MARGU-546499 format. One record per residue (C-alpha): residue number from 1; residue in three letters; x, y, z. Coordinates in nm, 3 decimals, padded with zeros to 5 digits. Example, Ala and Ser with C-alpha at 12.3 -4.5 7.8 and 13.67 -1.06 7.14 Angstrom:
BEGIN
k / r / c1 / c2 / c3
1 / ALA / 01.230 / -00.450 / 00.780
2 / SER / 01.367 / -00.106 / 00.714
END
This chain:
BEGIN
k / r / c1 / c2 / c3
1 / UNK / 02.935 / 08.697 / -09.609
2 / UNK / 02.516 / 08.670 / -09.627
3 / UNK / 02.362 / 08.437 / -09.894
4 / UNK / 02.270 / 08.789 / -10.070
5 / UNK / 02.648 / 08.900 / -10.056
6 / UNK / 02.750 / 08.549 / -10.252
7 / UNK / 02.488 / 08.578 / -10.520
8 / UNK / 02.578 / 08.964 / -10.569
9 / UNK / 02.933 / 08.867 / -10.596
10 / UNK / 02.939 / 08.594 / -10.729
11 / UNK / 02.771 / 08.810 / -11.092
12 / UNK / 02.992 / 09.044 / -11.024
13 / UNK / 03.280 / 08.788 / -11.079
14 / UNK / 03.073 / 08.688 / -11.401
15 / UNK / 03.080 / 09.042 / -11.536
16 / UNK / 03.436 / 09.088 / -11.461
17 / UNK / 03.275 / 09.398 / -11.231
18 / UNK / 03.404 / 09.528 / -10.871
19 / UNK / 03.022 / 09.708 / -10.801
20 / UNK / 03.202 / 10.056 / -10.672
21 / UNK / 03.300 / 10.216 / -11.023
22 / UNK / 03.174 / 10.546 / -11.106
23 / UNK / 03.123 / 10.499 / -11.465
24 / UNK / 02.882 / 10.187 / -11.414
25 / UNK / 02.736 / 10.357 / -11.068
26 / UNK / 02.698 / 10.688 / -11.318
27 / UNK / 02.477 / 10.454 / -11.615
28 / UNK / 02.264 / 10.250 / -11.316
29 / UNK / 02.176 / 10.621 / -11.240
30 / UNK / 02.061 / 10.788 / -11.535
31 / UNK / 01.872 / 10.441 / -11.647
32 / UNK / 01.691 / 10.516 / -11.352
33 / UNK / 01.564 / 10.848 / -11.381
34 / UNK / 01.531 / 10.813 / -11.759
35 / UNK / 01.333 / 10.529 / -11.750
36 / UNK / 01.336 / 10.438 / -12.093
37 / UNK / 01.108 / 10.256 / -12.261
38 / UNK / 01.143 / 09.942 / -12.488
39 / UNK / 00.943 / 09.872 / -12.763
40 / UNK / 00.625 / 09.955 / -12.755
41 / UNK / 00.396 / 09.718 / -12.990
42 / UNK / 00.186 / 09.822 / -13.251
43 / UNK / -00.148 / 09.684 / -13.039
44 / UNK / -00.050 / 09.946 / -12.764
45 / UNK / -00.074 / 10.239 / -12.998
46 / UNK / -00.431 / 10.186 / -13.080
47 / UNK / -00.773 / 10.482 / -12.956
48 / UNK / -00.887 / 10.431 / -12.686
49 / UNK / -01.234 / 10.239 / -12.726
50 / UNK / -00.997 / 09.983 / -12.955
51 / UNK / -00.752 / 10.003 / -12.631
52 / UNK / -01.092 / 09.880 / -12.406
53 / UNK / -01.191 / 09.636 / -12.714
54 / UNK / -00.819 / 09.453 / -12.687
55 / UNK / -00.834 / 09.461 / -12.347
56 / UNK / -01.161 / 09.273 / -12.316
57 / UNK / -01.071 / 09.017 / -12.583
58 / UNK / -00.751 / 08.895 / -12.381
59 / UNK / -00.906 / 08.891 / -12.081
60 / UNK / -01.196 / 08.690 / -12.193
61 / UNK / -00.940 / 08.445 / -12.360
62 / UNK / -00.819 / 08.352 / -12.050
63 / UNK / -01.197 / 08.276 / -11.902
64 / UNK / -01.232 / 08.623 / -11.755
65 / UNK / -01.537 / 08.799 / -11.769
66 / UNK / -01.567 / 09.194 / -11.865
67 / UNK / -01.783 / 09.382 / -11.861
68 / UNK / -01.861 / 09.812 / -11.941
69 / UNK / -02.053 / 10.039 / -11.751
70 / UNK / -02.153 / 10.350 / -11.847
71 / UNK / -02.060 / 10.521 / -11.525
72 / UNK / -01.975 / 10.471 / -11.137
73 / UNK / -02.349 / 10.533 / -11.092
74 / UNK / -02.432 / 10.208 / -11.263
75 / UNK / -02.186 / 09.985 / -11.133
76 / UNK / -02.311 / 09.860 / -10.792
77 / UNK / -02.611 / 09.735 / -11.027
78 / UNK / -02.377 / 09.566 / -11.268
79 / UNK / -02.202 / 09.401 / -10.965
80 / UNK / -02.541 / 09.284 / -10.780
81 / UNK / -02.606 / 09.130 / -11.163
82 / UNK / -02.265 / 08.928 / -11.189
83 / UNK / -02.330 / 08.794 / -10.906
84 / UNK / -02.649 / 08.660 / -10.969
85 / UNK / -02.491 / 08.518 / -11.321
86 / UNK / -02.248 / 08.299 / -11.088
87 / UNK / -02.511 / 08.192 / -10.893
88 / UNK / -02.291 / 08.335 / -10.588
89 / UNK / -02.464 / 08.491 / -10.236
90 / UNK / -02.526 / 08.901 / -10.238
91 / UNK / -02.206 / 08.899 / -10.061
92 / UNK / -01.824 / 09.044 / -10.065
93 / UNK / -01.517 / 09.249 / -09.930
94 / UNK / -01.365 / 09.544 / -10.022
95 / UNK / -01.084 / 09.817 / -09.900
96 / UNK / -01.081 / 10.137 / -09.752
97 / UNK / -01.049 / 10.222 / -10.203
98 / UNK / -01.227 / 10.618 / -10.213
99 / UNK / -01.404 / 10.499 / -10.559
100 / UNK / -01.561 / 10.205 / -10.418
101 / UNK / -01.689 / 10.361 / -10.122
102 / UNK / -01.829 / 10.634 / -10.287
103 / UNK / -02.100 / 10.357 / -10.465
104 / UNK / -02.432 / 10.419 / -10.378
105 / UNK / -02.505 / 10.046 / -10.298
106 / UNK / -02.906 / 10.096 / -10.229
107 / UNK / -03.127 / 09.884 / -10.350
108 / UNK / -02.845 / 09.602 / -10.474
109 / UNK / -02.890 / 09.408 / -10.117
110 / UNK / -02.564 / 09.328 / -10.104
111 / UNK / -02.437 / 09.282 / -09.806
112 / UNK / -02.036 / 09.463 / -09.761
113 / UNK / -01.702 / 09.457 / -09.523
114 / UNK / -01.352 / 09.606 / -09.591
115 / UNK / -01.086 / 09.518 / -09.448
116 / UNK / -00.842 / 09.296 / -09.582
117 / UNK / -00.949 / 08.899 / -09.703
118 / UNK / -01.006 / 08.658 / -09.453
119 / UNK / -01.046 / 08.259 / -09.489
120 / UNK / -01.409 / 08.215 / -09.488
121 / UNK / -01.421 / 08.530 / -09.769
122 / UNK / -01.556 / 08.375 / -10.072
123 / UNK / -01.599 / 08.724 / -10.322
124 / UNK / -01.371 / 08.998 / -10.339
125 / UNK / -01.368 / 09.364 / -10.484
126 / UNK / -01.061 / 09.556 / -10.583
127 / UNK / -00.985 / 09.890 / -10.780
128 / UNK / -00.728 / 09.817 / -11.040
129 / UNK / -00.499 / 10.120 / -11.013
130 / UNK / -00.399 / 10.064 / -11.424
131 / UNK / -00.397 / 09.803 / -11.659
132 / UNK / -00.205 / 09.802 / -12.007
133 / UNK / -00.414 / 09.701 / -12.278
134 / UNK / -00.144 / 09.466 / -12.473
135 / UNK / -00.204 / 09.186 / -12.275
136 / UNK / -00.493 / 09.224 / -12.073
137 / UNK / -00.337 / 09.296 / -11.796
138 / UNK / -00.493 / 09.445 / -11.417
139 / UNK / -00.221 / 09.664 / -11.204
140 / UNK / -00.300 / 09.619 / -10.840
141 / UNK / -00.099 / 09.869 / -10.575
142 / UNK / -00.136 / 09.714 / -10.187
143 / UNK / -00.219 / 09.911 / -09.926
144 / UNK / -00.545 / 09.989 / -09.730
145 / UNK / -00.770 / 10.087 / -09.990
146 / UNK / -00.690 / 09.774 / -10.212
147 / UNK / -00.517 / 09.462 / -09.950
148 / UNK / -00.335 / 09.240 / -10.162
149 / UNK / -00.490 / 08.963 / -09.990
150 / UNK / -00.792 / 09.031 / -10.166
151 / UNK / -00.671 / 08.958 / -10.494
152 / UNK / -00.584 / 08.600 / -10.390
153 / UNK / -00.736 / 08.445 / -10.101
154 / UNK / -01.148 / 08.472 / -10.182
155 / UNK / -01.219 / 08.212 / -10.466
156 / UNK / -01.378 / 08.486 / -10.679
157 / UNK / -01.215 / 08.849 / -10.767
158 / UNK / -01.395 / 09.164 / -10.883
159 / UNK / -01.226 / 09.458 / -10.998
160 / UNK / -01.300 / 09.802 / -11.105
161 / UNK / -01.134 / 09.959 / -11.383
162 / UNK / -01.195 / 10.305 / -11.428
163 / UNK / -01.112 / 10.345 / -11.846
164 / UNK / -00.909 / 10.656 / -11.775
165 / UNK / -00.646 / 10.431 / -11.636
166 / UNK / -00.641 / 10.170 / -11.896
167 / UNK / -00.285 / 10.197 / -12.096
168 / UNK / -00.158 / 10.067 / -12.412
169 / UNK / 00.129 / 09.939 / -12.309
170 / UNK / 00.323 / 09.820 / -11.960
171 / UNK / 00.555 / 10.104 / -12.022
172 / UNK / 00.278 / 10.418 / -12.006
173 / UNK / 00.115 / 10.203 / -11.700
174 / UNK / 00.483 / 10.264 / -11.549
175 / UNK / 00.514 / 10.600 / -11.640
176 / UNK / 00.213 / 10.684 / -11.462
177 / UNK / 00.222 / 10.502 / -11.165
178 / UNK / 00.574 / 10.703 / -11.142
179 / UNK / 00.385 / 11.026 / -11.144
180 / UNK / 00.088 / 10.857 / -10.851
181 / UNK / 00.368 / 10.809 / -10.654
182 / UNK / 00.662 / 10.998 / -10.762
183 / UNK / 00.975 / 10.832 / -10.735
184 / UNK / 01.117 / 10.633 / -10.484
185 / UNK / 00.785 / 10.579 / -10.289
186 / UNK / 00.618 / 10.325 / -10.513
187 / UNK / 00.348 / 10.136 / -10.309
188 / UNK / 00.546 / 09.758 / -10.149
189 / UNK / 00.346 / 09.570 / -10.368
190 / UNK / 00.251 / 09.615 / -10.759
191 / UNK / 00.067 / 09.307 / -10.916
192 / UNK / 00.013 / 09.181 / -11.238
193 / UNK / -00.333 / 08.966 / -11.288
194 / UNK / -00.430 / 08.859 / -11.593
195 / UNK / -00.664 / 08.633 / -11.582
196 / UNK / -00.804 / 08.364 / -11.296
197 / UNK / -00.561 / 08.158 / -11.110
198 / UNK / -00.488 / 07.864 / -11.381
199 / UNK / -00.159 / 07.611 / -11.425
200 / UNK / -00.140 / 07.275 / -11.574
201 / UNK / 00.239 / 07.204 / -11.440
202 / UNK / 00.134 / 06.911 / -11.229
203 / UNK / 00.080 / 06.605 / -11.547
204 / UNK / -00.044 / 06.927 / -11.786
205 / UNK / -00.410 / 06.894 / -11.636
206 / UNK / -00.538 / 07.249 / -11.612
207 / UNK / -00.660 / 07.331 / -11.267
208 / UNK / -00.850 / 07.655 / -11.185
209 / UNK / -00.797 / 07.852 / -10.857
210 / UNK / -00.487 / 07.668 / -10.756
211 / UNK / -00.295 / 07.972 / -10.601
212 / UNK / -00.610 / 08.274 / -10.672
213 / UNK / -00.930 / 08.325 / -10.763
214 / UNK / -01.075 / 08.021 / -10.970
215 / UNK / -01.329 / 08.312 / -11.104
216 / UNK / -01.215 / 08.707 / -11.252
217 / UNK / -01.483 / 08.955 / -11.341
218 / UNK / -01.378 / 09.292 / -11.415
219 / UNK / -01.551 / 09.599 / -11.465
220 / UNK / -01.450 / 09.820 / -11.704
221 / UNK / -01.600 / 10.199 / -11.608
222 / UNK / -01.633 / 10.477 / -11.895
223 / UNK / -01.719 / 10.796 / -11.692
224 / UNK / -01.538 / 10.728 / -11.430
225 / UNK / -01.617 / 11.067 / -11.283
226 / UNK / -01.760 / 11.048 / -10.885
227 / UNK / -02.139 / 11.045 / -10.837
228 / UNK / -02.284 / 11.224 / -10.522
229 / UNK / -02.413 / 10.963 / -10.280
230 / UNK / -02.742 / 10.969 / -10.157
231 / UNK / -02.828 / 11.039 / -09.764
END
């Protein structure tokens, strides 16, 4: 018997269940098919501008920087300005995300590399698939477009979020994720990020960057329609 079998066996014994009861299996199957929502808080049921403002407040309370950008055309310059504000070099790494790949970086002087993060990368750029305003949480899915190493390895993490992908609640965000990927075809990893890495586990001393980036900057693009790149 494997360790997994032992744990599941102990849970079944505690519940007084065998695990092969038709009724119990039917309940689980029905719940998976319906994806029922929990209680949606009032703060998740607001207008889009109110959700964006709340999302920014929540993240800024965790020392993240949040900037709203009118459109994708203005995004590279906003990123360049934030690099300068952090007094960081104009150099970053991103994945194969089509939104980021379609940006016109001309004139920003930013050096870019693509692929998963490596140990020498100081700054990364990702695009969040979704976000939940109720807690100021970015939802980042793994894959070649946005490798998960970009979320955790570099010291500074820049994240692009299209305003259309910001939802009020977690339930709405999960619904959108299921619609995008299809049931049973979820990405390997879904990461929830609500601010820079921080911990006070050791002697109640706040340490930033213990298991992730020390800095987080989020760029909320109000109009996410792609722009034509210059030849």
